[in-house]
N, C-alpha and C positions, 0 to 999 in steps of 0.2 A: 498696620489696619488688615490690612490683608494678610498678612501673615498669620497674626490675632487670629484670623474668622479661616484659614487655615485649615491651624489648630482644635480651633473649638469644634469644626465639620469629622476629622477625622479621631478628636475625645468622642463625639459622636458619636462617630463609624460606631468604632471600640465598643461602647456599651448596647448600642441596641448588640451588632454578634456577642455579648457575651453574656446579654437575658437572651436571645433568642436561642441560646443551651435550655438553656431551665425551662424556655417555654414550651419545647418540643419533649420534653420530654414523655416515655407513652406506659402506660401501669405495665406495670409487671404484674404477671396474677401467680400468688408461691409455688413450687414446683409441686408435681404432682409424688404425691406421698406411696415406696414403695409397697408391693405388693409384701402379704404380712406373708411368710414363708410359714409352712404347715409341716413339710420335712426336706431328709437331705440322705445320701446315701452320698458319702470317702470314700476310695477303697488306697488305697496303699500303695506305698514300696512291698518288693523282697526281692530277694534274689533266685532272680529269674526273668522271665517272662509277663509275669499275672498283672492285666490291665486293668491301669490306670485313669480313674477318673472319678468323676462329680457328677452328681444328680442332684436340683435339687426344682421340690416341688410348694410351689407358693396355694397361697386361698379361692387365688380366681384362675386356678387352672394353667398356670404359667404354669410351662417346666424347661428350663435349663440344664444340658447337657454338656462337659465339658468331660473330651477322650484325649487325656497326656497322654500314653504311650502304651503302646500292644494293646489297643482297641480297635477295630474294625473302621469305625472314623474319630479320626486323631480333630483333633478342635469343637468349634462351642457349638450346640443346633438351641434355639430355642421356637418347642410350638407351645399347643392350648392344651386341655385334657379336656373330653364333655364331662357335664358333672354324677355322671353316671358312675363314671371311669374316680374322678373323686370322691366318692365313693366307696366305691371298691381300695382303694385303695387309705381312708379311715378303717375296713374292715376289718381290710387282715390288719388292721398295727391290734387292732383288738383279737380279729383274732388268734392272735399269736400271743396271748399277752403281755407284750413289748413292758407296757408300763408295771408290770409287776414282776418284771425280771432285777435279780439285782447287777445295780450300773456294772459290780465286777466282775461279768458274773461268767466271761471269757475271756482273760484273758490270760489261761494257762497255757501250758508252751507240749504238749504230748509234741506235735513235732513242727520241726521248725523250720525259717525260710522259709513261711509263710508269709503274707497281706494282712491286713489289718483291711477294717470295716470299718468305718463309721459314719455309723447314724442316728441323725437328729429326731422327734417327734414331739411335735409343737403342740397339732391338733387342736380343741378350741381349752384344753384344760391347761393338765403339768406338764411344764419342759420334759426332757428323760431326753438325755444323750448316754450312750452305752457302746464302746469300744472293742470289736470283734474280732479276733486273734481267732484269722483259721487256722490254724493249728493246735488248735481247744477241739478236741471231740467229744465234750460231751452233750446233755439233751439239749441246753438253752444253746450253746453252741451252734447244733444242725438245726434248732427252732431261727436260727437270730439269720443262719446261711438261706434254709427257704421262704423266709419274710423277706430278707433280698433280693431269693428269682424269683420272688413272687411280685414287687414291687417295679422289678425292671420288666417284667413281661407284662402286665396292667402298662407300664407307660411305653410300649411298645420299645424300651432305650435295650432291652438288650443286645438287638437285634445290631447293633452301633458299639457296642461294648465284645463282641462275639459270641463265639459259639465253646468259649472255654471260663466266656464270664458268669 
């Protein structure tokens, strides 16, 4: 009888422990959705010491910079922009006619061994992405180089890219 009473107690303790795990579950909130991406500038490799970096700008004003090589700052930085800075960035994409440029406008090879920059703009409307080869010397390429420099300056990331950025 004593043995069966001990077995019953252990059985009840085991059930209580297994149920306590279920009772103490905490409701977990769904993870917060990441902010929506507004624009990116991703500069790639070249044959030399070209700055290699990426800059991601989000609708909520968050900016993520990643300096990979040959930049004044190597590694990641995250910071915030003001509403005015975001507005000026959107305006710059429109002012430079980015949405109207041909997607393959700047893939010519007037000069070799130059870097390429992948520029993406999502805005509130259509998605647009252009690969800008810096060895192309047409009007559209010069316009994209100016756009890239403006965006880097407006965000303050030009200091992290370096003076050759």
